[in-house]
N, C-alpha and C positions, 0 to 999 in steps of 0.2 A: 504494500500500500504506500509506503514511503517513497519508493521509486516512482510509482504512478503519480503521486501528488507533486513530486519534485519535477518530473518531466513535463507535466501539464502546466505547472507554474512557469517553468523555464521557457516553454514553447507556446504560451498563451492559449492553452486548451482549458476546457472546463469539464469537470466530472459531474455528470448528470445523475448517475445511478451506480450504486455498488450493492449487489445482492448475491446471496448464496442460496441456490435452490437445487432442484433436481437436475438441472443442466450443469451444475458446478458454480464457479464464480463467474458472474457477469458484470462487466464494467460497460457503461454507456458514456462515451466521452464525445465532446463536440469541439470543433475548431471553427472560427470565423463567425461567431455570433455577433450581432450588431455591436459595434464599438470595438471589436477585436479582430478586424479583418486586415490582412497585410498582403502586399504583393508576394507572390510565390508561397502562399499559405500552405498549399499541399506539399510541395517539394521541400520547403525549408522549415516548416513547423510541424505539420500533422504527421507526415510519414516518419521523420526521425524520432518523434515521440512514440509513435506506435511500435516502431522497431525496438526502441529502448525498453518500453514496457513489456513487450512480448519476450524479449531476451532475458530481462531481469526476473520475470516470473518463473522462467525455467531454470536459469542459472542460480539464482539466490534461493528459490523455494522448491525447485523441482516440480513446478506446476506445468503440466502440458496445457497449452492454450492455443486458441485459434482466434484470429482477428478478421472481421469483415469491415472493409472501408469503402465508403461511397461519398459522392459529392452531390449536393442538390438543395433545393429550397425545402424548408420544413417549418412547421409551426413550433415556435419555442415560447412557451408561456404557461400560465396557470390554467389547470383544468380541475373541475370538481365544483362543489358547492361552498357555501359560506363557512360551514363548520368543518369540512374535510376536503382539502384540496392539496395539490402538489404541482410542482414545476414539471412540465413534460416537453419532450421533443418528439413530434409526430409527423409522419409523412412518408411518401413512397421511398425516398432515399434511406430513411431509417429502417423501414421494413426490409429493403434490399440488403442493407448491411447485416441485419440479423440472419437473413437467408444465406448470405455468403459465409458468415461466421460458422454456421451449422452445416454447410455443404460437406458431403463426404469427400469431395475433391480437394478440400482445403487442407493443406499440409502445414499451415502456420499463419500466413497473412494472405488474404484474398481480397482484391479490390476490383471495382468495376472498371470499364474501359475508360471512363472520363478521368478517374484518378490515375490509371496507368499512363494515360496520355500526358498528364501534368507532372508525373514523377520524373526525377532525374534518371538518366540512363543507368547510373550506378545502383539504383534501387533493385535491379535484378528481376523485375516483374516480367513474366512471359505470358503471351496470349494463350488462353486455354479454350477448349471447345465451349460453346454456349451451354449454359445450364438453364433449366426451367425453374424459375422461382415464383411460387404462388404467393398470394397475399398482398 
């Protein structure tokens, strides 16, 4: 958790959710929320942070983990009623990130074509066959 928070703080990312459930540990992080968008956000901020978090979870804690990364517009705000509400990030790009994370083809970090196109060549992302993602 310390590595996650350190990387997000260093790279202007935000931790939306940290849960432990039947899927294991799930982190939902965002980059580029209003007021924290920078040129080269994906290649210089988001991807280095995701790689560092992914690697640290395995190297420091022995936690096998998979990452799904997408780019797109999403609703970021409060959902719920007056007595019970939470901050949420909702939208097709969020749903796709979850599908990529849980894809059986994901060996570590899987991103959509938009992220791959914005990534530095040194990121090492290869094109994979299309997958059908529902939801």
